[in-house]
Phi, psi and omega in degrees: 000319179295329180294322177294322179298316179296317178297317179295321178294318179298316179295320182292321184268353184296332179285343182274338184240136176278150180295145180246124176285132177240149179247126180231127176277116180272338180184168177224149178223155176251125180284120180267327183204147175245127182250133172271124180245118179244124174230182185292332183280313184199167175252139181212171177241140177239137177263137168263118186224165175245130178281119183259344182206132176071220181217153174250143184228153167286300167217140187267126175292143179220125186294332183277318186253359180088352178147148179245136177282127180259130179241153183243154173233137174261126182241146172224125182063029179082000180249133179289128180248350183266158173292158178287154175088018177293133180246154178283131174271321178208149176223118185233142173241116190060248178246004184263137171290129180231163178266338180207154177223137188251169183310133179092345181273154173256148183205173172246133182231126173249133180256143179291126171055037177214125183231002180279071185245137177221165176297139182148203184273136175247000000 
């Protein structure tokens, strides 16, 4: 019964407040190597990295909203150098496409439309 009360209160007050975007860091990785991948369609860079904290996702599933869009930042010396809104093009563990990689794992990460990658913190 209390659960219905909470749902009704949320529905009643949702019109009074505008949604607030929040930023949550789900994980951090250290770039160990940058690979140049050239194929017939395009040239791109893939980072080989180790997840040092949390988890990395292509997009994170979320039971309440149906899914959260995950964006990446490239940092050097603690300062973000990449534009906001970088999305993952591919996330691979060994040779398999995966949706997430956890702390301590190594993976390959390709970012959409971003190639200014160097060894360091991602």
